[in-house]
C-alpha positions, 0 to 999 in steps of 0.5 A: 500499499501506498503511505496515503492508502495506508493512512486512510485506512488506519484504525479510527479514520473511519475506514477501518477495513485492514486486519489489526493483530497485536495492536499493529495494522498490518495490511488492507483486507481488500488487497489480500488474497485468500493465500495472504490471509492463510499466511497471516493466520500462522502463529507467531515464530516461537522464541526461546524463554531462557538461556539453556533453550536458547543455547539449544536452539542456536546449537541446532542452527549451527548444526543445521548450516554446517550440514548445509554448508558441507552438503554445498561444498560436495556439490560444488566439487562434483559440479566442478569435475563435470565442468572440468570433464566438459571443458576437456571434451570441448577442446577434443572437439574443437580439435576435430572440427579443425581437423575436419575444416583443414581436410575440406579445405584441402579438398575444395583445393584439390577439386577447383580449377586455378580459374576464377568463377569471375573470369568464366562466362556464363553458360547462356553465352 
């Protein structure tokens, strides 16, 4: 919403059509789809209440991040190997193409007469 639109729909403005949760004005209900309304109905994230819970939560989070990092590093290594193999195959293909081009050029030179095509008369003369 624009600032003007948000101000116009604030509580007490006479246009109370928004969603009020925890004493905060969130959004204009008319512009919200059913999916957005379902998302807004989800509970707020749980915040650990004591230090032991918070430490456990942080340790679990760090462990999860380390596992994800390890998986990403392995994927990086695998993808790097694939790219290296593809680069080597591309070099081989480029060498083969260069050899074929040389062969085609040699065959053209052998089969072409030494005269230039511009010097020849067209067939209707």
